[in-house]
N, C-alpha and C positions, 0 to 999 in steps of 0.2 A: 757495313751493312751486308747481310747475307744475300745470296742469289734469290732465295725465295721471297724475301722482303722486297728486293728490287723488282722482281717480277710482278708482285702484287701492286706496288705503286705504279709501275708502268701500265698494267692493265687498267687501273682506276683512271689514270690520266688520259690514256688513249680512249677509254670509254666516254669520258666527258667530252673529249675533243671530237669523237665520232658523232656525238649527238648534234654538233653544230654544223654538220655537212649541209650544204644548201638544199638538197632534196628533202632532208629530214625537217629542217626548219620551215621550208615552204609548205610541206604537207600539214604539219601541226598548226602553223599560222593560219592556213586557210580555214581551219575549223575553229581555232581559239578566238579569232576575231569576231566570231558570231556570238560569243559570250560577252555579257556586259559586266561581269564581276570576276575578280580573281579567283574566288572560291569555285565558281562554275567552270573556269578554264583549267585550273591546275590538274584535275583528274585526267584530262585529255593527254597531257604530257606524260603523266605517270603510267597510264595504261598503254600508251604508245611504247614507252620504254620497256614495260613488262613484256609485251608481245615481241619486241625486237630482241630482248635478252633471252627469252625462252628459245627462240629460233636459233640464235647463235650457240647457246649451250647444247641444244640437241644436235645440231649439225656438226659443230666443232667437236662435241663429245664423241659422236659416232666416228669421226675421223681419228681422234686421239686414241680411243679405246679399241675400236674394231677395224680401223684402217679404211673405213667407208668414205669415199670422196664424192662430193657433189659434182655431177657432170657439168662441164662449162656451159652446155646448152641450157641447163636449168637455171644457172646463175644469170645468163644473158636474158632468158625469158623473164626472170624476176625483175631484172633491171628495166626491161621494157614495160613490165607491169607497173613499176614505180612511176615511169613516165606517164602512162595512161591514167594512173591514179591521180597524179598531180593535175592533169588536164581535167579529169572528171570532177575532182574536188573544187577546183577553181570555177568551172562552169556551173556546178551545183550551187556554189555560194553566190555567184552572180544572179542566177535565176531566183534564188530565195530572196536576195536583197531587193530585186525588182518587184517580186510579188509582195514583199512586205511594204515597200514604198507605195505601191498601188493601193494596198488595203487601207493605208492611212490617208491616201489622197481622196478616197471616196468613202462616204459614210454608209453606203448601202451594204447590208449584211451578206449579200450574195457575191461580193467581190472575191472573197477567199475561195469560194467554190469554183469561180471562173478562172482561177489562177493557173499558171503553167502546171503541167502534169508532174514534173519533177518536184516542184514545191509542194504539191498536194501529197505526193508519196512521202516526202520528208516529214511533213507534219503528221501524217498517219503513223509512220514508223516511230516517230519521236514519242508517241504515247506509251510505248513499251520501254520499260527500264533497261532491258538488255541492249537496245539499239545504241544508246549513247555510250555504252561500255564496249560493245562489240566492234564498233567502227574504228576507234583508235587502236585497239588491239590487233585487228586485221591489218591495219596500215603498218604497224610495227612488225608483224610477221612477214609481210611482203618485203619491207625494207631489210629485214634480217636475212632473208633468203638472198637478196641482191648483194649483201655485204658479207655473206658467210665465207666466200672463197678466200678473202684476205685474212680473215680471222683464222681459218683453217690452216693456211700457210704458216702463220706465226706459231700456231700450236705445234706444228711439226718440228719446230726448232727447240721445243721444250723437252727436257730429258726424260721426265717421268710422267705417267698418266695423272698422278695426283696433282702435280704442279700444273699440268695442262688444264685440268678441270678447274683448278683454283683460279688460274688466269682467266678462263672463260667466264666464271661466275663473277669475279671482281670486275671484269670488263663490262658485263651486263649491268652490274650495280652502278658503274660509272656512267653508262649510257642513260640509265634511269635518272640519275642525279643531274646529268647534263641537260637532259630534255626537260626536267623540272625547272631548271634555271632559265632555259630558253622560253618555256611557256610562261613562267613568272614575269619575265621581261615584256612579253607580248601582252599578257593579261593586264599588267599595270598600265601600259600605254593605252590599251583599249578602255579600261575602266576610267582612266583620267579623261579620255576623250568623251566617253558617254556622260560623265558628270558635268563636263563643261559645255558640251554642245553635241546634240544628237546627230547633226549633219556630219560632224567630224568623225564620229564613230562609223557611220555608213561609208564615209570616204576611205577610212582605213580598211574596212571590209572589202571595198571594191578594189583598192590597190593590192591587197593581199591576194585576192582572187585572180586579178590580171597577171600578177607575178607568177602565181602558181601555174596558170595556163601557159604563159610564155616559157617558163623554165621547163615545164613538162614537154612542150613541143620541141624545144632545143635538145633536151635529153633524148627524146625519141628519134630525132633526126640524127644525132650523134651515134646512137646505137645501130640504127637501121642503115645509115649511109656511110 
């Protein structure tokens, strides 16, 4: 097996493995559990992977081709942004679940309008097609910035620029594939719960949101302290 083939396989496997990092899984799960069908949840994982891959290719490519390095302060800020994002996604999901439950607990049409501000903003923004696509892509970009330092260090060990860019591209494809698998597993569980019992679906949503908030707080504490 040639060095180039080994590098491609390594990039693909590491990309798939990278997608299963706890912060990645937590962020996507917090959104995917709000979908009741596999078809509705899968694009979330794919778009997250696309945003993540694009960031790594751009940042890692700038390092491999032009020698531009991302300052450690930016990487640390991005990691803190990931923590804040996890907390925000979890809190947003909890608020939306509470608002949804209240709307079904009362038959009055004005209940939705009297719901929490965040839930109303989410419903308003969800009317636009770009919102559902922009959110997971933005999440992937932020996560990509947080993980770009490690990818850039590995790129420095590659002998040629062509191989370095090939590695980054394949790594990105592996990340997309890995996140697709993760989202599929989450979506199948949620879809099964929704078909069997609506209460179980809400319970999964609450559990995912609580884990997202908890892990985000832990990550922020670890970075700041």
